[in-house]
C-alpha positions in Angstrom: 14.4 23.4 0.6 11.6 20.8 0.3 11.7 17.9 2.8 9.5 15.5 4.6 7.9 17.0 7.7 9.1 16.3 11.2 7.3 16.3 14.5 8.7 19.8 15.3 7.0 21.2 12.2 3.4 20.2 13.1 2.4 23.4 14.9 3.8 25.6 12.0 2.0 23.4 9.5 -1.3 23.8 11.4 -0.9 27.6 11.7 -0.2 27.8 7.9 -3.1 25.6 6.9 -5.5 27.2 9.3 -4.6 30.7 8.2 -6.0 29.8 4.8 -8.9 27.9 6.3 -10.0 31.1 8.2 -10.3 32.7 4.8 -12.4 29.8 3.5 -9.7 28.8 1.0 -9.0 25.3 2.4 -10.2 23.0 5.1 -8.8 23.3 8.7 -6.6 20.6 10.2 -6.5 19.7 13.9 -3.3 18.9 15.7 -4.6 15.4 16.2 -5.1 14.9 12.5 -1.7 16.3 11.6 0.1 14.1 14.2 -1.8 11.1 12.9 -0.8 11.8 9.3 2.7 13.3 9.8 4.3 10.9 7.3 2.0 12.3 4.6 3.4 15.8 4.9 6.1 17.7 3.0 7.3 21.1 4.0 9.2 23.9 2.3 11.7 25.4 4.6 13.6 28.7 4.4 16.0 30.0 7.1 14.8 27.2 9.4 11.2 28.4 9.0 8.3 26.4 7.4 7.0 28.6 4.5 4.8 25.9 2.8 3.4 22.5 3.1 1.6 19.8 1.2 0.5 16.2 1.9 0.3 13.0 -0.1 -2.2 10.5 1.2 -2.8 7.0 -0.2 -6.5 6.7 -0.5 -7.3 3.4 -2.1 -5.6 0.8 -4.3 -3.4 2.7 -6.7 -5.0 6.1 -5.9 -3.4 8.9 -4.0 -4.5 12.3 -2.9 -2.6 15.6 -2.7 -4.0 17.8 0.0 -3.3 20.7 2.3 -1.2 22.6 -0.1 -0.4 26.0 1.5 2.4 28.6 1.0 3.0 31.6 3.2 1.6 34.7 1.5 4.9 36.4 1.2 6.4 33.3 -0.5 3.7 32.7 -3.1 4.4 33.0 -6.9 8.1 31.9 -6.3 7.8 28.2 -7.2 7.3 26.9 -3.6 3.8 25.5 -4.3 5.1 23.9 -7.5 8.0 22.2 -5.7 5.7 20.9 -3.0 3.2 19.5 -5.6 6.0 17.9 -7.7 7.4 16.3 -4.5 4.0 14.7 -3.9 3.7 13.5 -7.5 7.1 11.9 -7.4 6.4 10.3 -4.1 3.1 8.9 -5.4 4.9 7.4 -8.5 7.6 5.9 -6.2 5.0 4.3 -4.1 3.3 2.7 -7.1 0.3 5.0 -7.4 -1.2 5.1 -10.9 -3.6 8.0 -10.3 -3.5 11.0 -8.1 -6.4 13.3 -7.3 -7.0 16.6 -5.6 -10.1 18.4 -4.2 -9.6 22.1 -4.6 -11.1 25.5 -4.9 -8.3 26.4 -7.4 -8.6 23.9 -10.3 -6.7 26.1 -12.8 -3.6 25.8 -10.7 -3.6 22.0 -10.7 -4.4 21.8 -14.4 -0.9 23.2 -15.0 0.4 19.8 -13.6 -1.8 17.7 -15.9 -4.8 17.2 -13.7 -8.1 17.0 -15.4 -11.5 17.7 -13.9 -13.6 14.7 -13.0 -17.0 14.2 -11.4 -17.0 13.5 -7.7 -18.8 10.3 -8.3 -15.8 9.1 -10.5 -13.7 8.7 -7.3 -14.2 5.7 -5.0 -16.5 6.1 -2.0 -13.5 5.6 0.4 -12.3 9.1 -0.7 -15.3 10.7 0.9 -14.9 9.2 4.4 -13.1 12.4 5.6 -15.9 14.6 4.2 -18.4 13.4 6.8 -16.6 15.4 9.5 -16.2 18.5 7.3 -18.2 21.6 8.2 -19.1 22.0 4.5 -20.6 18.6 4.1 -22.8 17.9 2.1 -22.6 21.3 0.3 -19.0 21.0 -0.8 -17.9 23.3 -3.5 -14.4 21.8 -4.0 -13.7 20.6 -7.5 -12.3 17.1 -8.1 -9.3 16.7 -10.5 -7.4 13.6 -11.4 -4.0 12.9 -13.0 -3.0 9.5 -14.3 0.5 8.3 -14.7 
């Protein structure tokens, strides 16, 4: 089941995201950041257990970002990630976003949803505010992709 995240999900979301961050597959998230942005998050739940997560963040104007997409290793390749991304896309449309972007190490996965590669400079500077606190700044290897509605 895909649903909006609740306060009680935060520690499970963090554990899931940070398990991938330890493998250098995504950026870590602090509890503080997760609590501050709880309303951005979606979770996939199975047997009352969080098995996946994603977040939709409104960045600027009509531009939204999908971030923190993670699915428990044993639940991958079963449509969970797809369902989480589609939930974010539908929410973005419902909020009036006209464009949605992602910064990822897995661009081929997002291309399946109609995202197209763009230059980092094609995105507004506001998007990069979070990057200053990133341990990989300024040598980020994430690829920017954009989808227009």
